C-alpha positions in Angstrom: -39.9 -17.3 -170.2 -37.4 -18.5 -172.9 -37.5 -22.0 -174.4 -34.1 -22.7 -173.0 -35.3 -21.9 -169.5 -38.5 -24.0 -169.9 -36.5 -27.0 -171.2 -34.2 -26.8 -168.2 -37.1 -26.4 -165.9 -38.7 -29.6 -167.2 -35.2 -31.2 -167.4 -35.7 -32.0 -171.1 -32.3 -30.5 -171.2 -30.2 -32.5 -170.5 -32.4 -35.7 -170.2 -33.3 -35.7 -173.9 -31.5 -32.8 -175.6 -28.3 -30.8 -175.0 -29.8 -27.5 -176.2 -33.4 -26.3 -176.6 -34.7 -25.6 -180.1 -35.9 -22.2 -181.3 -39.4 -23.0 -182.3 -42.5 -24.8 -181.1 -44.6 -27.4 -182.8 -48.4 -27.1 -183.2 -50.0 -30.4 -182.1 -53.7 -31.3 -181.7 -55.4 -34.6 -180.9 -58.8 -35.7 -182.3 -60.1 -35.5 -178.7 -59.9 -31.7 -179.1 -56.9 -31.1 -176.8 -53.9 -29.2 -177.8 -50.4 -30.0 -176.6 -48.8 -27.2 -174.6 -45.5 -27.0 -172.7 -45.9 -29.1 -169.6 -49.7 -29.6 -170.1 -51.1 -32.7 -168.3 -53.2 -35.0 -170.5 -54.8 -38.4 -169.9 -54.1 -41.5 -171.9 -57.7 -41.4 -173.2 -57.1 -38.0 -174.6 -54.0 -39.0 -176.5 -54.8 -42.5 -177.7 -55.1 -41.6 -181.3 -52.4 -40.2 -183.6 -52.3 -36.4 -183.4 -52.1 -33.8 -186.2 -48.7 -32.0 -186.1 -48.1 -28.8 -188.0 -45.0 -26.7 -188.6 -43.6 -24.2 -191.1 -41.5 -25.8 -193.8 -40.2 -25.6 -197.3 -41.7 -28.0 -199.8 -38.3 -29.1 -201.0 -37.1 -30.1 -197.5 -37.4 -33.4 -195.6 -38.1 -33.9 -191.9 -38.1 -36.5 -189.2 -40.7 -36.4 -186.4 -40.3 -38.3 -183.1 -42.2 -38.7 -179.8 -40.2 -40.1 -176.9 -40.8 -40.8 -173.2 -37.6 -40.3 -171.1 -39.4 -41.5 -168.0 -39.9 -45.2 -168.7 -40.9 -46.9 -166.5 -40.6 -43.9 -164.2 -38.8 -40.7 -163.8 -37.1 -42.0 -160.6 -36.0 -45.2 -162.4 -35.7 -44.4 -166.2 -34.0 -47.7 -167.1 -35.8 -47.9 -170.4 -35.1 -44.2 -171.4 -36.1 -43.3 -174.0 -39.2 -45.3 -174.9 -40.2 -44.0 -178.4 -43.9 -43.8 -179.2 -43.6 -42.5 -182.7 -40.9 -42.1 -185.4 -41.6 -40.9 -188.9 -38.9 -40.0 -191.4 -38.6 -38.5 -194.9 -41.6 -36.2 -194.4 -41.7 -34.1 -197.5 -42.4 -30.6 -196.5 -45.0 -30.8 -193.8 -47.1 -33.5 -195.6 -47.3 -36.5 -193.3 -48.9 -38.5 -196.1 -45.6 -38.2 -198.0 -43.4 -39.9 -195.4 -41.9 -43.1 -194.2 -43.3 -44.5 -190.9 -40.4 -46.1 -189.0 -42.4 -46.7 -185.7 -46.1 -46.3 -185.8 -47.8 -44.2 -183.2 -48.6 -45.7 -179.8 -50.5 -43.6 -177.3 -49.2 -43.1 -173.8 -50.1 -45.4 -170.9 -47.8 -44.8 -167.9 -47.7 -47.8 -165.5 -49.6 -47.5 -162.2 -47.7 -45.6 -159.5 -45.0 -44.1 -161.8 -46.2 -40.5 -161.6 -46.2 -38.0 -164.4 -44.3 -38.9 -167.6 -42.8 -36.3 -169.9 -43.6 -36.9 -173.6 -41.4 -35.0 -176.0 -42.3 -34.3 -179.6 -39.3 -33.4 -181.7 -39.0 -32.4 -185.3 -35.6 -32.6 -187.1 -34.7 -31.2 -190.5 -32.9 -33.7 -192.8 -30.1 -32.7 -195.1 -31.9 -34.6 -197.8 -33.9 -37.8 -198.2 -32.4 -40.4 -195.8 -31.9 -44.1 -196.3 -33.8 -45.7 -193.4 -33.8 -49.2 -194.9 -31.8 -50.6 -192.0 -34.0 -49.0 -189.3 -36.5 -51.6 -187.9 -40.1 -50.8 -188.9 -42.3 -51.2 -185.8 -46.1 -51.6 -185.8 -48.4 -50.2 -183.2 -49.4 -53.5 -181.8 -46.1 -54.3 -180.2 -43.7 -52.6 -177.8 -40.6 -54.5 -178.9 -37.5 -52.6 -179.7 -39.0 -49.3 -178.5 -37.2 -49.0 -175.2 -33.6 -47.7 -174.6 -33.9 -45.5 -177.7 -31.9 -42.3 -178.0 -33.3 -39.6 -180.4 -30.1 -37.7 -180.0 -28.0 -40.6 -181.2 -30.5 -41.3 -184.0 -30.2 -37.7 -185.1 -26.4 -37.9 -185.1 -26.5 -41.1 -187.1 -28.5 -39.6 -189.9 -27.1 -36.0 -189.5 -30.4 -34.5 -188.5 -30.8 -30.9 -187.2 -33.2 -30.0 -184.3 -35.9 -27.7 -185.7 -39.0 -27.5 -183.4 -40.3 -29.3 -180.4 -43.2 -29.6 -178.0 -43.4 -31.2 -174.5 -46.4 -32.6 -172.7 -47.0 -34.6 -169.5 -49.4 -37.4 -169.1 -50.7 -39.5 -166.3 -53.0 -42.5 -165.5 -56.3 -41.0 -164.3 -57.9 -42.4 -161.2 -60.7 -40.2 -159.9 -61.7 -39.8 -156.2 -65.1 -41.3 -157.1 -63.5 -44.5 -158.4 -61.4 -44.8 -155.2 -64.4 -44.3 -153.0 -66.4 -46.9 -154.9 -63.5 -49.4 -154.6 -63.2 -48.7 -150.8 -66.9 -49.1 -150.3 -67.0 -52.4 -152.2 -64.1 -53.8 -150.1 -65.9 -52.8 -146.9 -69.1 -54.6 -147.9 -67.2 -57.6 -149.2 -65.8 -58.2 -145.7 -69.3 -58.8 -144.4 -70.2 -61.4 -147.1 -69.0 -64.8 -148.2 -65.5 -64.3 -149.6 -65.3 -64.5 -153.4 -61.6 -64.3 -154.6 -62.7 -62.9 -157.9 -65.4 -60.5 -156.7 -63.1 -57.4 -156.3 -62.0 -57.8 -159.9 -65.5 -57.4 -161.3 -67.2 -54.1 -161.8 -70.9 -54.5 -161.9 -71.9 -50.9 -161.9 -71.9 -49.0 -165.2 -70.2 -46.1 -163.4 -67.3 -48.3 -162.4 -66.4 -49.3 -165.9 -63.1 -47.8 -167.1 -63.1 -44.9 -169.6 -60.1 -45.9 -171.8 -59.7 -48.3 -174.7 -58.7 -51.9 -174.1 -56.5 -53.3 -176.8 -56.8 -57.0 -177.6 -54.0 -58.3 -179.9 -52.8 -61.6 -181.3 -49.1 -62.3 -181.8 -47.4 -65.0 -183.8 -45.0 -67.1 -181.8 -42.8 -69.9 -183.0 -44.3 -72.2 -185.6 -48.1 -71.9 -185.6 -48.4 -71.0 -181.9 -50.2 -67.7 -181.1 -50.6 -65.5 -178.1 -53.4 -63.2 -177.2 -52.6 -60.0 -175.2 -55.0 -57.6 -173.4 -53.6 -54.2 -172.6 -55.4 -51.2 -171.2 -57.5 -52.7 -168.4 -58.1 -50.4 -165.5 -55.4 -50.4 -162.8 -58.3 -50.8 -160.4 -58.7 -54.5 -161.5 -56.7 -57.4 -160.2 -55.3 -58.9 -163.4 -54.0 -62.0 -161.7 -57.5 -62.9 -160.6 -58.8 -62.1 -164.1 -56.2 -64.4 -165.7 -57.0 -67.2 -163.3 -60.7 -67.0 -164.2 -59.9 -66.9 -168.0 -57.6 -69.9 -167.8 -60.4 -71.9 -166.2 -63.1 -70.5 -168.6 -61.1 -70.9 -171.8 -59.1 -74.0 -170.8 -55.8 -72.4 -171.7 -52.6 -71.2 -170.1 -52.1 -67.5 -169.2 -50.1 -65.1 -167.2 -49.7 -61.4 -166.4 -46.5 -59.7 -167.5 -45.1 -56.3 -166.6 -44.5 -54.0 -169.7 -42.1 -51.1 -169.3 -44.6 -48.7 -170.8 -48.1 -50.2 -170.4 -47.7 -51.7 -167.0 -49.5 -55.0 -166.4 -50.5 -56.9 -169.6 -52.6 -60.0 -169.7 -51.4 -62.9 -171.9 -53.4 -65.9 -173.0 -52.2 -68.9 -175.0 -53.8 -69.3 -178.4 -56.2 -67.0 -180.3 -58.6 -66.0 -177.5 -59.7 -62.6 -179.0 -63.3 -63.5 -179.4 -63.5 -65.3 -176.1 -61.9 -62.6 -174.0 -64.0 -59.8 -175.6 -67.2 -61.7 -174.8 -66.0 -62.5 -171.3 -64.9 -58.9 -170.5 -68.2 -57.4 -171.7 -70.4 -60.1 -170.1 -68.6 -59.7 -166.8 -69.1 -55.9 -166.9 -65.4 -55.0 -166.9 -65.5 -53.3 -170.3 -68.1 -51.8 -172.5 -68.2 -53.2 -176.1 -67.3 -49.8 -177.6 -64.1 -49.7 -175.5 -62.7 -52.8 -177.1 -60.2 -52.5 -180.0 -59.3 -55.8 -181.5 -56.1 -56.0 -183.6 -55.0 -58.7 -186.1 -51.5 -59.8 -186.9 
């Protein structure tokens, strides 16, 4: 099957590109999985920055991008495209000799939004580009990543499509997890009602398998905000935030992020408190916590 046919089959043409490229990128994650056309991968498998390879000339410069045209869902892509990665001025195929415009953020489709298409695109530059006016985005924030257009970006800097790779990703919820949740709810109905009980996972088998990112963000003045992203969709974050507000004597809320789904927010620097609380309550294993600074 030709690339043009594949791209039309997955609707990458016309959702992201007008025409399909002639070559395919070689992409591998540290989890050991390769990215193939239309291959379904879990967020856990793609949480770290992948190794991307292509054939190039050492004298040429390239731009690499990874975009999600299905944010927050394919049926309602109001944030299309949400870009996860954008690297420019790559000298040859040496990623160490490049300019990171938007640092890599792994995929995490919101609950109930189905499969998302993640498109890796490589563009050949006419020469070294001046990206000084392009916002430099870290991997601890989702700001300014939505409603991006790689096609318009390519037109702005006169880039030429070279190679591409497409993959799909989804939020994994196993049948075993669903059965455990159902059984717990059935037993709970026979006991004294505890409004927080169904948010707590006491069994080691029930603890989620992905990373939980705990970040601190600077607000106006000296005020800070702690965010928790990556908690299992099986948990009730509203009940969790109510318990944390009482435990830490701070304000808090749950916000809906276009890419990550529900994110817990707590006032002040609560990184140490929330990490201790999550592990003590059995919601998260210590090795699953990833704490970020400013």
